[in-house]
C-alpha positions as CSV (number, residue, x, y, z in Angstrom):
1,M,92.1,99.7,107.5
2,N,95.2,100.9,105.6
3,W,97.1,97.9,106.9
4,L,94.7,95.7,104.8
5,F,95.1,97.7,101.6
6,D,98.8,98.7,101.7
7,S,100.0,95.2,100.7
8,P,98.5,92.1,99.3
9,F,100.7,90.0,101.6
10,T,98.4,90.7,104.6
11,I,95.5,89.2,102.7
12,L,97.4,86.3,101.4
13,I,99.0,85.4,104.7
14,G,95.7,85.6,106.5
15,A,93.9,83.5,103.9
16,I,96.7,80.8,103.9
17,A,96.7,80.6,107.7
18,I,92.9,80.3,107.9
19,G,92.9,77.9,105.0
20,F,95.5,75.7,106.7
21,V,93.6,75.5,110.0
22,L,90.4,74.6,108.1
23,G,92.3,72.1,106.0
24,V,93.7,70.4,109.1
25,A,90.2,70.4,110.7
26,W,88.8,68.8,107.5
27,V,91.4,66.1,107.3
28,Q,90.9,65.2,111.0
29,T,87.1,65.2,111.0
30,G,86.2,64.5,107.4
31,K,83.3,67.0,107.6
32,N,82.6,68.7,104.3
33,A,81.7,72.0,106.1
34,F,85.4,72.6,106.6
35,L,86.1,71.9,102.9
36,Y,83.4,74.4,101.9
37,S,84.8,76.9,104.3
38,I,88.2,76.7,102.6
39,G,86.4,77.5,99.3
40,G,84.7,80.5,101.0
41,V,88.0,81.8,102.4
42,A,89.6,81.5,99.0
43,L,86.7,83.5,97.4
44,L,86.9,86.1,100.1
45,A,90.7,86.4,99.6
46,I,90.2,86.8,95.9
47,G,87.6,89.5,96.5
48,L,89.9,91.3,99.0
49,L,92.8,91.1,96.6
50,V,90.7,92.7,93.8
51,L,89.6,95.4,96.3
52,E,93.2,95.9,97.4
53,R,94.2,96.6,93.8
54,T,91.5,99.2,93.4
55,V,91.9,101.1,96.7
56,E,94.8,103.6,96.7
57,T,95.9,104.5,100.2
58,D,97.3,107.9,101.0
59,A,100.8,106.4,101.4
60,E,100.5,104.9,97.9
61,K,99.3,108.3,96.5
62,V,102.3,110.0,98.1
63,R,104.7,107.4,96.8
64,K,103.3,108.0,93.3
65,I,103.7,111.8,93.7
66,L,107.3,111.4,94.8
67,Y,108.2,109.6,91.5
68,Q,106.3,112.2,89.5
69,I,108.2,115.0,91.2
70,A,111.5,113.2,90.6
71,A,110.7,112.9,86.9
72,K,109.8,116.6,86.6
73,I,113.0,117.6,88.4
74,E,115.0,115.4,86.0
75,A,113.2,117.1,83.1
76,N,114.2,120.5,84.7
77,D,110.5,121.5,84.7
78,V,110.5,123.8,87.8
79,D,107.0,125.1,87.1
80,A,105.6,121.6,87.1
81,V,107.5,120.8,90.4
82,V,106.1,124.0,92.0
83,Q,102.6,122.7,91.3
84,H,103.2,120.0,93.9
85,L,103.8,122.5,96.6
86,I,101.0,123.5,99.0
87,S,99.2,126.7,97.9
88,S,98.9,128.0,101.4
89,Q,102.7,128.5,101.7
90,P,103.8,130.6,98.7
91,K,107.3,131.2,100.2
92,L,108.0,127.5,99.8
93,A,107.7,127.9,96.1
94,E,110.1,130.8,96.1
95,V,112.7,128.9,98.1
96,A,112.3,125.8,95.8
97,R,112.8,127.9,92.7
98,R,115.8,129.6,94.2
99,E,117.4,126.3,95.2
100,V,117.1,124.6,91.8
101,K,117.6,127.6,89.5
102,P,121.4,127.5,89.3
103,Y,121.4,123.8,88.3
104,T,120.6,121.5,85.4
105,F,119.5,118.1,86.5
106,T,120.8,115.2,84.5
107,Q,119.5,112.4,86.8
108,V,117.0,112.2,89.7
109,T,116.5,108.6,90.9
110,I,114.7,107.7,94.1
111,T,117.0,104.9,95.4
112,K,115.2,104.0,98.6
113,I,112.0,105.0,100.3
114,H,112.7,104.4,104.0
115,S,109.2,105.3,105.3
116,I,106.0,106.9,104.4
117,T,104.1,107.6,107.6
118,E,100.5,108.8,107.7
119,F,99.1,111.2,110.3
120,P,95.4,111.3,109.5
121,N,94.3,112.7,112.8
122,K,96.6,115.8,112.6
123,Q,95.1,119.0,111.3
124,P,95.7,119.2,108.4
125,P,96.1,115.5,107.7
126,S,99.8,114.9,106.9
127,V,102.2,112.3,105.5
128,L,105.9,112.2,106.2
129,A,108.1,110.6,103.6
130,E,111.8,109.8,104.2
131,F,113.8,108.7,101.2
132,N,117.2,108.8,99.4
133,V,117.7,110.2,95.9
134,L,120.7,110.0,93.6
135,V,120.9,113.4,91.9
136,G,123.0,114.2,88.9
137,I,123.5,117.9,88.6
138,E,125.4,120.4,86.4
139,G,126.1,123.9,87.4
140,E,128.0,126.9,86.2
141,G,131.8,126.1,86.5
142,M,131.3,122.5,87.5
143,G,130.9,119.2,85.6
144,V,128.3,116.7,86.2
145,E,128.2,115.5,89.8
146,N,126.3,112.6,91.1
147,Q,125.2,113.3,94.7
148,P,123.3,111.1,97.1
149,V,120.7,113.1,99.0
150,Y,118.6,112.2,102.0
151,F,115.1,113.8,102.0
152,K,112.4,114.3,104.6
153,V,109.2,115.6,103.0
154,T,106.0,116.6,104.7
155,F,102.8,116.5,102.7
156,W,99.5,118.1,103.6
157,K,96.1,117.7,101.9
158,D,95.6,120.9,100.0
159,D,92.2,122.7,99.5
160,D,91.7,120.6,96.3
161,G,92.0,117.3,98.3
162,L,95.4,116.5,96.7
163,W,98.6,115.7,98.7
164,K,101.0,118.7,98.3
165,I,104.4,119.3,99.8
166,A,104.2,121.6,102.9
167,D,107.8,121.3,103.9
168,Y,111.0,119.6,102.9
169,K,114.5,119.1,104.3
170,Y,117.5,117.5,102.7
171,D,120.9,116.6,103.8
172,L,123.8,116.3,101.4
173,N,126.2,115.1,104.1
174,R,123.9,112.4,105.4
175,P,122.6,110.4,102.4
176,F,121.4,107.6,104.7
177,P,119.6,107.9,108.0
178,R,121.9,107.1,110.9
179,A,120.9,104.6,113.6
180,S,120.0,106.3,116.9
181,G,122.6,106.4,119.7
182,G,125.6,106.1,117.4
183,D,128.4,108.3,116.3
């Protein structure tokens, strides 16, 4: 049912299509039952839109977490970033600390989220996010550099039920995913 709650467009397009068919039927037959059905479809669509706004899918949760992590990295708050890593893999936190330690981040902007794919039937349930980030960094002996980076991040549901990073990969030389079969 995530397809229903990921975007309001699914609900709107469905309601408009059904409303159009009912409207044509009403104009052709003149029967008020079709007119009342249009009202019922409109009320149903409004109810579903309200429900869509209140239901947060796993993909939406992960999207929100990505932006939170970006803000924490930009604030150079490594401890807060490590809180988003899965507790069952402590070495991941060590690697993350080691990778960011020599740098001061001046900018971390998610420029494009290519995909957020859910795998609810895997054990543990997981989500794969692929996205681009523009990172402004300063390091010892270097000025500020703006670097586009392509990320592939795997999230697992942790023991506390929250989505946490279980693995991440990044590519400084490939800021945008390449089309298959090319170069």
